[in-house]
DRENVOTI-774407 format. One record per residue: residue number from 1; residue in one letter; chain; x, y, z of N, C-alpha, C in turn. Coordinates in nm, 2 decimals, padded with zeros to 4 digits. Atoms other than C-alpha are relative to their C-alpha. Layout:
BEGIN
 resi resn chain    npx    npy    npz   capx   capy   capz    cpx    cpy    cpz
  NUM    A     A      X      Y      Z      X      Y      Z      X      Y      Z
...
***
This chain:
BEGIN
 resi resn chain    npx    npy    npz   capx   capy   capz    cpx    cpy    cpz
    1    X     A -00.01  00.14 -00.01  14.21  10.78  08.20 -00.05 -00.06  00.13
    2    X     A  00.04  00.04 -00.13  14.16  10.74  08.57 -00.15  00.01  00.01
    3    X     A  00.14 -00.02 -00.01  13.81  10.87  08.53 -00.08 -00.11 -00.07
    4    X     A  00.06  00.11  00.07  13.73  10.61  08.27  00.00 -00.13  00.07
    5    X     A -00.01  00.12 -00.08  13.86  10.33  08.49 -00.10  00.00  00.12
    6    X     A  00.09 -00.02 -00.11  13.65  10.47  08.78 -00.14 -00.04 -00.05
    7    X     A  00.13  00.03  00.05  13.34  10.46  08.56 -00.02 -00.15 -00.03
    8    X     A  00.01  00.15  00.03  13.41  10.10  08.44 -00.01 -00.08  00.13
    9    X     A  00.01  00.07 -00.13  13.46  09.99  08.80 -00.13  00.02  00.06
   10    X     A  00.13 -00.04 -00.05  13.14  10.17  08.90 -00.11 -00.08 -00.06
   11    X     A  00.11  00.07  00.07  12.92  10.01  08.64  00.02 -00.15  00.01
   12    X     A -00.03  00.14 -00.02  13.09  09.67  08.69 -00.06 -00.05  00.13
   13    X     A  00.05  00.03 -00.14  12.98  09.68  09.06 -00.15  00.01  00.01
   14    X     A  00.15 -00.02 -00.01  12.62  09.76  08.97 -00.07 -00.14 -00.01
   15    X     A  00.06  00.13  00.03  12.56  09.39  08.88  00.08 -00.11  00.07
   16    X     A -00.06  00.11 -00.07  12.64  09.05  09.03  00.14 -00.03 -00.06
   17    X     A  00.02  00.05 -00.14  12.84  08.91  09.20  00.01  00.12  00.09
   18    X     A  00.01 -00.10 -00.11  12.76  09.12  09.51  00.06 -00.05  00.13
   19    X     A -00.02  00.02 -00.14  12.90  09.14  09.85 -00.13  00.00  00.07
   20    X     A  00.13  00.00 -00.07  12.64  09.10  10.12 -00.06  00.14  00.03
   21    X     A  00.04 -00.13 -00.04  12.63  09.47  10.20 -00.10  00.07 -00.10
   22    X     A  00.10 -00.06  00.09  12.46  09.60  09.88 -00.13 -00.08 -00.01
   23    X     A  00.12  00.08  00.00  12.22  09.31  09.89 -00.09  00.04  00.12
   24    X     A  00.07 -00.04 -00.12  12.12  09.40  10.24 -00.06  00.14 -00.01
   25    X     A  00.05 -00.14  00.02  12.08  09.77  10.16 -00.12  00.00 -00.09
   26    X     A  00.11 -00.01  00.10  11.87  09.71  09.85 -00.12 -00.08  00.05
   27    X     A  00.12  00.08 -00.04  11.65  09.44  10.01 -00.07  00.07  00.12
   28    X     A  00.06 -00.07 -00.11  11.60  09.65  10.32 -00.10  00.11 -00.05
   29    X     A  00.09 -00.10  00.07  11.45  09.93  10.10 -00.12 -00.07 -00.06
   30    X     A  00.11  00.07  00.07  11.25  09.68  09.90 -00.10 -00.06  00.10
   31    X     A  00.08  00.06 -00.11  11.12  09.51  10.22 -00.09  00.11  00.06
   32    X     A  00.08 -00.11 -00.07  11.01  09.84  10.38 -00.11  00.06 -00.10
   33    X     A  00.09 -00.05  00.09  10.85  09.97  10.06 -00.12 -00.10 -00.03
   34    X     A  00.10  00.10  00.02  10.67  09.64  09.99 -00.10 -00.02  00.12
   35    X     A  00.09  00.01 -00.12  10.54  09.62  10.35 -00.09  00.12  00.01
   36    X     A  00.08 -00.12  00.00  10.42  09.98  10.32 -00.12 -00.02 -00.10
   37    X     A  00.10  00.02  00.10  10.23  09.90  10.00 -00.10 -00.11  00.04
   38    X     A  00.08  00.11 -00.05  10.10  09.58  10.15 -00.10  00.05  00.10
   39    X     A  00.09 -00.05 -00.10  09.95  09.76  10.45 -00.11  00.09 -00.06
   40    X     A  00.09 -00.10  00.06  09.79  10.03  10.24 -00.10 -00.07 -00.09
   41    X     A  00.09  00.07  00.10  09.65  09.80  09.96 -00.10 -00.09  00.07
   42    X     A  00.08  00.09 -00.07  09.52  09.55  10.21 -00.12  00.07  00.07
   43    X     A  00.11 -00.08 -00.07  09.33  09.82  10.41 -00.10  00.05 -00.09
   44    X     A  00.09 -00.06  00.09  09.18  09.98  10.11 -00.08 -00.10 -00.08
   45    X     A  00.08  00.11  00.07  09.08  09.65  09.94 -00.11 -00.05  00.09
   46    X     A  00.10  00.05 -00.09  08.91  09.53  10.25 -00.12  00.10  00.02
   47    X     A  00.10 -00.11 -00.02  08.73  09.87  10.29 -00.10  00.00 -00.12
   48    X     A  00.07  00.00  00.13  08.62  09.86  09.92 -00.09 -00.12  00.00
   49    X     A  00.08  00.12  00.00  08.50  09.50  09.96 -00.12  00.01  00.09
   50    X     A  00.11 -00.02 -00.09  08.28  09.61  10.25 -00.10  00.10 -00.05
   51    X     A  00.09 -00.11  00.04  08.13  09.93  10.11 -00.06 -00.02 -00.13
   52    X     A  00.06  00.00  00.14  08.08  09.86  09.74 -00.13 -00.08 -00.01
   53    X     A  00.13  00.08  00.01  07.81  09.58  09.77 -00.12  00.09  00.05
   54    X     A  00.10 -00.09 -00.06  07.61  09.82  10.00 -00.03  00.12 -00.09
   55    X     A  00.01 -00.12  00.08  07.68  10.12  09.78 -00.07 -00.03 -00.13
   56    X     A  00.07  00.03  00.12  07.56  09.94  09.47 -00.15 -00.01  00.02
   57    X     A  00.14  00.00 -00.03  07.23  09.87  09.63 -00.06  00.14  00.03
   58    X     A  00.05 -00.14 -00.02  07.20  10.23  09.74 -00.01  00.07 -00.13
   59    X     A  00.00 -00.07  00.13  07.28  10.35  09.39 -00.12 -00.05 -00.09
   60    X     A  00.11  00.06  00.08  07.03  10.10  09.23 -00.14  00.05  00.06
   61    X     A  00.12 -00.05 -00.06  06.76  10.21  09.48 -00.03  00.15 -00.03
   62    X     A  00.02 -00.14  00.04  06.82  10.58  09.40 -00.04  00.01 -00.14
   63    X     A  00.05  00.00  00.14  06.78  10.50  09.03 -00.14 -00.03 -00.01
   64    X     A  00.14  00.04  00.01  06.45  10.33  09.09 -00.09  00.11  00.05
   65    X     A  00.08 -00.11 -00.05  06.33  10.64  09.27  00.00  00.12 -00.09
   66    X     A -00.01 -00.11  00.11  06.42  10.85  08.96  00.04  00.13  00.06
   67    X     A -00.05 -00.13 -00.05  06.61  11.11  09.15  00.06  00.08 -00.11
   68    X     A -00.05 -00.09  00.10  06.68  11.40  08.92  00.16  00.02  00.01
   69    X     A -00.14 -00.02  00.00  07.05  11.43  08.81  00.09 -00.11  00.05
   70    X     A -00.08  00.12 -00.05  07.15  11.09  08.94  00.01 -00.11 -00.11
   71    X     A -00.02  00.10  00.11  07.30  10.85  08.68  00.09 -00.11  00.06
   72    X     A -00.08  00.12 -00.04  07.43  10.50  08.75 -00.02 -00.10 -00.10
   73    X     A  00.01  00.10  00.11  07.52  10.26  08.48  00.10 -00.11  00.02
   74    X     A -00.09  00.11 -00.01  07.71  09.93  08.44  00.15  00.05 -00.02
   75    X     A -00.14 -00.05  00.03  08.01  10.12  08.30  00.06  00.07  00.12
   76    X     A -00.05 -00.07 -00.12  08.03  10.33  08.61  00.03 -00.10  00.12
   77    X     A -00.03  00.11 -00.10  08.01  10.02  08.83  00.13 -00.07 -00.04
   78    X     A -00.13  00.07  00.04  08.30  09.87  08.62  00.12  00.08  00.05
   79    X     A -00.11 -00.09 -00.05  08.52  10.17  08.72  00.04 -00.04  00.14
   80    X     A -00.03  00.03 -00.14  08.48  10.09  09.08  00.05 -00.15  00.02
   81    X     A -00.05  00.14 -00.01  08.53  09.71  09.03  00.15 -00.01 -00.04
   82    X     A -00.14 -00.01  00.04  08.86  09.79  08.85  00.09  00.05  00.11
   83    X     A -00.07 -00.05 -00.11  08.97  09.99  09.14  00.02 -00.11  00.11
   84    X     A -00.02  00.11 -00.10  08.91  09.69  09.37  00.10 -00.10 -00.04
   85    X     A -00.10  00.09  00.06  09.11  09.47  09.14  00.14  00.06  00.01
   86    X     A -00.13 -00.06 -00.01  09.39  09.72  09.14  00.06 -00.01  00.15
   87    X     A -00.05  00.02 -00.13  09.41  09.71  09.52  00.03 -00.14  00.04
   88    X     A -00.03  00.15 -00.03  09.39  09.33  09.53  00.13 -00.04 -00.07
   89    X     A -00.12  00.02  00.07  09.67  09.32  09.27  00.12  00.05  00.08
   90    X     A -00.11 -00.06 -00.08  09.89  09.55  09.48  00.02 -00.08  00.13
   91    X     A -00.01  00.07 -00.12  09.81  09.35  09.79  00.08 -00.13 -00.02
   92    X     A -00.06  00.13  00.02  09.91  09.01  09.64  00.15  00.02 -00.04
   93    X     A -00.13 -00.02  00.05  10.22  09.14  09.46  00.10  00.04  00.12
   94    X     A -00.08 -00.04 -00.11  10.35  09.32  09.77  00.02 -00.10  00.10
   95    X     A -00.02  00.11 -00.09  10.29  09.02  09.99  00.10 -00.10 -00.05
   96    X     A -00.11  00.08  00.06  10.50  08.81  09.75  00.13  00.06  00.02
   97    X     A -00.12 -00.07 -00.02  10.76  09.08  09.77  00.06 -00.01  00.14
   98    X     A -00.05  00.01 -00.14  10.79  09.07  10.15  00.06 -00.13  00.02
   99    X     A -00.05  00.14 -00.01  10.83  08.69  10.14  00.13 -00.01 -00.07
  100    X     A -00.12  00.01  00.08  11.09  08.72  09.86  00.12  00.07  00.06
  101    X     A -00.11 -00.07 -00.06  11.29  08.98  10.04  00.06 -00.08  00.12
  102    X     A -00.04  00.08 -00.11  11.31  08.76  10.35  00.08 -00.12 -00.05
  103    X     A -00.06  00.12  00.06  11.40  08.46  10.14  00.14  00.03 -00.05
  104    X     A -00.13 -00.04  00.06  11.69  08.64  09.96  00.09  00.05  00.11
  105    X     A -00.09 -00.06 -00.10  11.81  08.82  10.27  00.06 -00.09  00.10
  106    X     A -00.05  00.10 -00.10  11.86  08.52  10.50  00.14 -00.05 -00.03
  107    X     A -00.13  00.05  00.02  12.16  08.38  10.32  00.11  00.10  00.02
  108    X     A -00.11 -00.10 -00.02  12.35  08.71  10.36  00.06  00.00  00.14
  109    X     A -00.06  00.01 -00.14  12.40  08.63  10.73  00.08 -00.12  00.02
  110    X     A -00.08  00.12 -00.01  12.59  08.31  10.65  00.13  00.02 -00.07
  111    X     A -00.12 -00.01  00.07  12.95  08.27  10.54  00.01 -00.12 -00.10
  112    X     A -00.01  00.09  00.11  13.03  08.09  10.22  00.15 -00.03 -00.04
  113    X     A -00.13  00.03  00.05  13.34  07.92  10.08 -00.01 -00.02 -00.15
  114    X     A -00.01  00.01  00.14  13.45  07.93  09.72  00.03 -00.15 -00.04
  115    X     A -00.03  00.13  00.04  13.53  07.62  09.51  00.12 -00.06  00.05
  116    X     A -00.12  00.04 -00.06  13.87  07.60  09.66  00.00 -00.02  00.15
  117    X     A  00.02  00.01 -00.14  13.73  07.60  10.01  00.04  00.13  00.08
  118    X     A -00.04 -00.13 -00.07  13.85  07.96  10.09 -00.12  00.08  00.03
  119    X     A  00.11 -00.08 -00.03  13.62  08.19  10.27 -00.03  00.11 -00.10
  120    X     A  00.03 -00.10  00.09  13.43  08.42  10.04 -00.10  00.10  00.06
  121    X     A  00.09 -00.11 -00.05  13.26  08.75  10.12 -00.11  00.03 -00.09
  122    X     A  00.10 -00.03  00.10  13.04  08.74  09.82 -00.13 -00.07  00.06
  123    X     A  00.12  00.06 -00.05  12.67  08.68  09.90 -00.04 -00.13 -00.06
  124    X     A  00.03  00.12  00.07  12.64  08.41  09.64  00.13 -00.04 -00.07
  125    X     A -00.13  00.04  00.06  12.97  08.23  09.54 -00.02 -00.03 -00.14
  126    X     A  00.03  00.04  00.14  12.82  08.08  09.23 -00.06  00.11 -00.08
  127    X     A  00.04 -00.12  00.08  12.79  08.35  08.97 -00.14 -00.02 -00.07
  128    X     A  00.12  00.03  00.07  12.51  08.17  08.78 -00.12  00.02  00.09
  129    X     A  00.11 -00.01 -00.10  12.30  08.15  09.10 -00.03  00.14  00.03
  130    X     A  00.01 -00.14 -00.03  12.37  08.51  09.17 -00.08  00.07 -00.10
  131    X     A  00.07 -00.07  00.11  12.24  08.62  08.83 -00.15 -00.05  00.00
  132    X     A  00.14  00.05  00.00  11.93  08.39  08.87 -00.08  00.08  00.11
  133    X     A  00.06 -00.07 -00.10  11.85  08.56  09.20 -00.02  00.15 -00.04
  134    X     A  00.01 -00.14  00.05  11.92  08.90  09.04 -00.12  00.02 -00.09
  135    X     A  00.12 -00.01  00.09  11.66  08.84  08.77 -00.13 -00.03  00.07
  136    X     A  00.13  00.03 -00.08  11.40  08.70  09.01 -00.04  00.13  00.07
  137    X     A  00.03 -00.13 -00.07  11.42  09.02  09.22 -00.04  00.11 -00.10
  138    X     A  00.03 -00.10  00.10  11.43  09.23  08.90 -00.14 -00.02 -00.06
  139    X     A  00.14  00.03  00.05  11.11  09.06  08.77 -00.10  00.05  00.10
  140    X     A  00.09 -00.04 -00.10  10.94  09.12  09.10 -00.02  00.16  00.00
  141    X     A  00.01 -00.14  00.00  11.03  09.49  09.10 -00.07  00.05 -00.12
  142    X     A  00.07 -00.04  00.12  10.90  09.52  08.74 -00.15 -00.02  00.02
  143    X     A  00.14  00.03 -00.01  10.57  09.36  08.82 -00.06  00.09  00.11
  144    X     A  00.04 -00.09 -00.10  10.54  09.57  09.14 -00.02  00.14 -00.06
  145    X     A  00.01 -00.13  00.06  10.61  09.88  08.93 -00.13  00.01 -00.09
  146    X     A  00.12  00.00  00.09  10.33  09.78  08.68 -00.12  00.02  00.09
  147    X     A  00.11 -00.01 -00.09  10.09  09.74  08.97 -00.02  00.14  00.06
  148    X     A  00.00 -00.13 -00.05  10.18  10.07  09.12 -00.04  00.10 -00.11
  149    X     A  00.03 -00.09  00.11  10.17  10.25  08.78 -00.15 -00.01 -00.04
  150    X     A  00.14  00.02  00.04  09.83  10.09  08.70 -00.09  00.07  00.10
  151    X     A  00.09 -00.07 -00.10  09.68  10.22  09.03  00.02  00.15 -00.01
  152    X     A -00.03 -00.14  00.01  09.85  10.56  08.98 -00.07  00.07 -00.12
  153    X     A  00.06 -00.06  00.12  09.71  10.61  08.63 -00.15  00.03  00.03
  154    X     A  00.14 -00.04 -00.03  09.36  10.61  08.79  00.00  00.14  00.06
  155    X     A -00.01 -00.14 -00.05  09.48  10.93  08.97 -00.11  00.03  00.10
  156    X     A  00.10 -00.03 -00.10  09.22  10.89  09.24 -00.14  00.02 -00.06
  157    X     A  00.13 -00.02  00.07  08.93  10.90  08.98 -00.10 -00.09  00.06
  158    X     A  00.10  00.09 -00.06  08.76  10.60  09.14 -00.05  00.06  00.13
  159    X     A  00.04 -00.06 -00.13  08.75  10.78  09.48 -00.10  00.11 -00.03
  160    X     A  00.09 -00.11  00.03  08.59  11.09  09.32 -00.13 -00.05 -00.06
  161    X     A  00.11  00.07  00.06  08.36  10.87  09.12 -00.10 -00.05  00.10
  162    X     A  00.08  00.07 -00.10  08.24  10.68  09.42 -00.07  00.11  00.09
  163    X     A  00.06 -00.10 -00.09  08.19  10.99  09.65 -00.10  00.09 -00.07
  164    X     A  00.10 -00.08  00.07  08.01  11.18  09.38 -00.14 -00.07  00.00
  165    X     A  00.12  00.08  00.01  07.75  10.90  09.35 -00.05 -00.02  00.15
  166    X     A  00.05  00.03 -00.14  07.74  10.82  09.73 -00.06  00.13  00.06
  167    X     A  00.05 -00.13 -00.06  07.69  11.19  09.83 -00.14  00.03 -00.07
  168    X     A  00.13 -00.04  00.07  07.41  11.23  09.57 -00.11 -00.10  00.01
  169    X     A  00.10  00.11 -00.01  07.23  10.90  09.64 -00.09  00.02  00.13
  170    X     A  00.09  00.00 -00.11  06.93  10.87  09.87  00.02 -00.13  00.09
  171    X     A -00.04  00.11 -00.09  07.02  10.65  10.17 -00.11 -00.03  00.10
  172    X     A  00.11  00.05 -00.09  06.74  10.46  10.34  00.06 -00.05  00.13
  173    X     A -00.04  00.05 -00.13  06.76  10.36  10.70  00.06 -00.14  00.00
  174    X     A -00.05  00.14  00.00  06.81  10.00  10.61  00.15 -00.01 -00.05
  175    X     A -00.14  00.00  00.05  07.13  10.08  10.42  00.10  00.06  00.10
  176    X     A -00.08 -00.05 -00.10  07.26  10.29  10.70  00.03 -00.10  00.11
  177    X     A -00.02  00.11 -00.09  07.21  09.99  10.93  00.10 -00.09 -00.05
  178    X     A -00.10  00.09  00.06  07.41  09.78  10.69  00.14  00.05  00.01
  179    X     A -00.13 -00.07 -00.01  07.69  10.03  10.69  00.05 -00.01  00.15
  180    X     A -00.04  00.01 -00.14  07.69  10.03  11.07  00.05 -00.14  00.04
  181    X     A -00.04  00.14 -00.02  07.72  09.65  11.08  00.13 -00.03 -00.07
  182    X     A -00.12  00.04  00.08  07.98  09.63  10.81  00.12  00.07  00.06
  183    X     A -00.12 -00.08 -00.04  08.21  09.90  10.95  00.01  00.00  00.16
  184    X     A  00.00  00.00 -00.15  08.12  09.84  11.32  00.00  00.14  00.06
  185    X     A  00.00 -00.14 -00.04  08.03  10.20  11.37 -00.14  00.04  00.04
  186    X     A  00.13 -00.05 -00.05  07.74  10.41  11.51 -00.04  00.13 -00.07
  187    X     A  00.05 -00.12  00.06  07.52  10.69  11.37 -00.09  00.07  00.10
  188    X     A  00.09 -00.08 -00.08  07.30  10.96  11.52 -00.14 -00.05 -00.02
  189    X     A  00.14  00.05  00.01  06.96  10.80  11.60 -00.10  00.11 -00.01
  190    X     A  00.09 -00.11  00.00  06.80  11.14  11.62 -00.03  00.05 -00.14
  191    X     A  00.02 -00.04  00.14  06.84  11.19  11.24 -00.05 -00.12 -00.08
  192    X     A  00.05  00.11  00.08  06.65  10.99  10.99  00.11 -00.05 -00.10
  193    X     A -00.12  00.04  00.09  06.95  11.00  10.75  00.12  00.08  00.05
  194    X     A -00.12 -00.07 -00.06  07.27  11.08  10.93  00.10  00.05 -00.10
  195    X     A -00.10 -00.05  00.09  07.49  11.31  10.73  00.14  00.01  00.06
  196    X     A -00.14 -00.01 -00.06  07.78  11.34  10.98  00.00 -00.11  00.11
  197    X     A  00.00  00.11 -00.10  07.84  11.01  11.16  00.14 -00.07 -00.01
  198    X     A -00.13  00.07  00.00  08.13  10.78  11.25  00.00 -00.09 -00.13
  199    X     A  00.00  00.08  00.13  08.02  10.56  10.95  00.04  00.09 -00.12
  200    X     A -00.03 -00.08  00.11  08.04  10.85  10.72  00.15  00.04 -00.01
  201    X     A -00.14 -00.02 -00.01  08.39  10.92  10.84  00.08 -00.12 -00.06
  202    X     A -00.06  00.12  00.06  08.49  10.56  10.75 -00.02 -00.01 -00.15
  203    X     A  00.03  00.01  00.14  08.31  10.58  10.42  00.09  00.10 -00.08
  204    X     A -00.09 -00.10  00.07  08.51  10.89  10.33  00.14 -00.04 -00.02
  205    X     A -00.14  00.05  00.01  08.83  10.71  10.39  00.01 -00.14 -00.06
  206    X     A  00.01  00.13  00.06  08.73  10.40  10.20  00.09 -00.01 -00.12
  207    X     A -00.08  00.00  00.13  08.91  10.49  09.87  00.13  00.07  00.02
  208    X     A -00.13 -00.06 -00.01  09.27  10.57  09.84  00.00  00.13 -00.08
  209    X     A  00.01 -00.14  00.06  09.33  10.94  09.76  00.11  00.01 -00.11
  210    X     A -00.10 -00.03  00.10  09.53  11.09  09.47  00.14  00.03  00.06
  211    X     A -00.12 -00.04 -00.07  09.79  11.21  09.72  00.08 -00.13  00.03
  212    X     A -00.07  00.12 -00.03  09.87  10.86  09.84  00.05 -00.08 -00.12
  213    X     A -00.04  00.06  00.12  09.89  10.73  09.49  00.13  00.06 -00.06
  214    X     A -00.12 -00.07  00.04  10.14  11.00  09.40  00.12 -00.04  00.09
  215    X     A -00.11  00.04 -00.09  10.35  10.91  09.71  00.05 -00.14 -00.04
  216    X     A -00.04  00.14  00.04  10.35  10.54  09.62  00.08  00.00 -00.13
  217    X     A -00.06  00.00  00.13  10.45  10.61  09.26  00.14  00.06  00.00
  218    X     A -00.12 -00.08  00.01  10.72  10.87  09.31  00.11 -00.06  00.10
  219    X     A -00.10  00.07 -00.08  10.88  10.68  09.60  00.05 -00.13 -00.07
  220    X     A -00.04  00.12  00.08  10.89  10.37  09.38  00.11  00.04 -00.10
  221    X     A -00.10 -00.05  00.10  11.07  10.56  09.10  00.13  00.05  00.06
  222    X     A -00.12 -00.06 -00.05  11.31  10.77  09.30  00.07 -00.09  00.09
  223    X     A -00.06  00.09 -00.09  11.37  10.51  09.57  00.09 -00.10 -00.07
  224    X     A -00.07  00.11  00.07  11.47  10.23  09.33  00.12  00.05 -00.07
  225    X     A -00.11 -00.06  00.08  11.69  10.46  09.12  00.11  00.03  00.10
  226    X     A -00.11 -00.04 -00.09  11.88  10.60  09.42  00.07 -00.12  00.06
  227    X     A -00.06  00.11 -00.06  11.93  10.27  09.59  00.08 -00.09 -00.09
  228    X     A -00.07  00.08  00.09  12.03  10.09  09.28  00.14  00.07 -00.04
  229    X     A -00.13 -00.07  00.04  12.29  10.36  09.18  00.10  00.00  00.12
  230    X     A -00.09  00.00 -00.12  12.43  10.34  09.54  00.06 -00.13  00.02
  231    X     A -00.06  00.13 -00.02  12.51  09.97  09.51  00.15 -00.01 -00.01
  232    X     A -00.15  00.01  00.01  12.87  10.01  09.39  00.07  00.06  00.13
  233    X     A -00.06 -00.05 -00.12  12.94  10.21  09.71  00.01 -00.10  00.11
  234    X     A  00.01  00.10 -00.10  12.85  09.91  09.92  00.05 -00.14 -00.05
  235    X     A -00.04  00.12  00.06  12.97  09.64  09.68  00.15 -00.03  00.02
  236    X     A -00.13  00.03 -00.03  13.29  09.57  09.86  00.00 -00.04  00.15
  237    X     A -00.01  00.05 -00.13  13.42  09.43  10.19  00.02  00.13  00.09
  238    X     A  00.00 -00.13 -00.08  13.33  09.73  10.42  00.07 -00.03  00.13
  239    X     A -00.05  00.03 -00.13  13.42  09.56  10.75  00.10 -00.11 -00.01
  240    X     A -00.11  00.10  00.01  13.75  09.37  10.77 -00.02 -00.10  00.11
  241    X     A  00.01  00.11 -00.10  13.72  09.03  10.94  00.13 -00.01  00.09
  242    X     A -00.12  00.02 -00.09  13.95  08.96  11.24  00.10 -00.10 -00.05
  243    X     A -00.09  00.10  00.06  14.08  08.65  11.07  00.09  00.06 -00.11
  244    X     A -00.07 -00.06  00.11  14.17  08.85  10.77  00.11  00.09  00.05
  245    X     A -00.10 -00.10 -00.05  14.35  09.11  10.98  00.12 -00.08  00.06
  246    X     A -00.11  00.08 -00.06  14.55  08.84  11.17  00.08 -00.06 -00.12
  247    X     A -00.07  00.06  00.11  14.64  08.67  10.84  00.09  00.10 -00.07
  248    X     A -00.08 -00.11  00.07  14.75  09.00  10.68  00.12  00.04  00.09
  249    X     A -00.11 -00.03 -00.09  14.96  09.07  10.99  00.11 -00.11 -00.01
  250    X     A -00.09  00.12  00.01  15.12  08.72  10.98  00.08  00.01 -00.13
  251    X     A -00.07 -00.01  00.13  15.20  08.76  10.61  00.10  00.11  00.00
  252    X     A -00.09 -00.11  00.00  15.36  09.09  10.67  00.12 -00.03  00.08
  253    X     A -00.12  00.04 -00.09  15.58  08.95  10.95  00.08 -00.10 -00.07
  254    X     A -00.08  00.09  00.07  15.68  08.66  10.73  00.08  00.06 -00.11
  255    X     A -00.07 -00.07  00.10  15.77  08.89  10.45  00.12  00.08  00.06
  256    X     A -00.11 -00.08 -00.06  15.98  09.10  10.69  00.11 -00.09  00.04
  257    X     A -00.10  00.09 -00.04  16.16  08.79  10.82  00.08 -00.05 -00.13
  258    X     A -00.07  00.04  00.12  16.24  08.68  10.46  00.09  00.11 -00.05
  259    X     A -00.09 -00.11  00.04  16.38  09.02  10.38  00.12  00.01  00.09
  260    X     A -00.11 -00.01 -00.09  16.60  09.01  10.69  00.10 -00.11 -00.03
  261    X     A -00.08  00.11  00.04  16.73  08.66  10.59  00.08  00.03 -00.13
  262    X     A -00.06 -00.03  00.13  16.80  08.78  10.24  00.11  00.11  00.02
  263    X     A -00.10 -00.10 -00.03  16.99  09.08  10.38  00.12 -00.06  00.06
  264    X     A -00.11  00.07 -00.07  17.21  08.86  10.60  00.09 -00.07 -00.11
  265    X     A -00.08  00.07  00.10  17.31  08.65  10.30  00.07  00.09 -00.10
***
């Protein structure tokens, strides 16, 4: 029976209304994860936006030269364009998430009163508003999950696809110069076509790898599950306020005085 009551209490604390502590714990994780995704997606989108226009011209030029074994079609270009959209989608959604986390987190540092004017330790006194904020955050998490899953399903195929074509293409000096200007890098002037240069190092890191996609996906799944299931542990008044302590002491003293008076009578 006690076990059932514990489970009921546990599941009841999974959802609003919340004390400020579970909200801060959850939003801290969400903020860190969203900021991490934001940094990665922004960097890879900008790199792709720089390299792909140049790479397309390199691939088209190689096709014109009829290099044996080199194929380049609109369908293959579409794969790389989808990758760029995936990174842009992650960038925009994670940026919204960072702003949302800050917006929801700020009220947790203020004290609220309930309808009777009594101090409340709940992060949002009005239950309807608490549920509205809950669903807003839940929708963001769902959309972010869709963006992460969409990028993860690619499995790094876009990176392999790009490097296969880039390594097999014939790179004229004019294209190498464009790469140097785009990435602000230098190459070995003694070689007509530099195979190992600073630019090549940056080109190799242009597309997100399968490893990073796995990390983003599994941290999203495991992190959200663990943090959400831990909410009941924080959904209470962890730190007792001084005023509450004083009031509780005063009430105990008053009760003791009443008992003494009753004993005398």
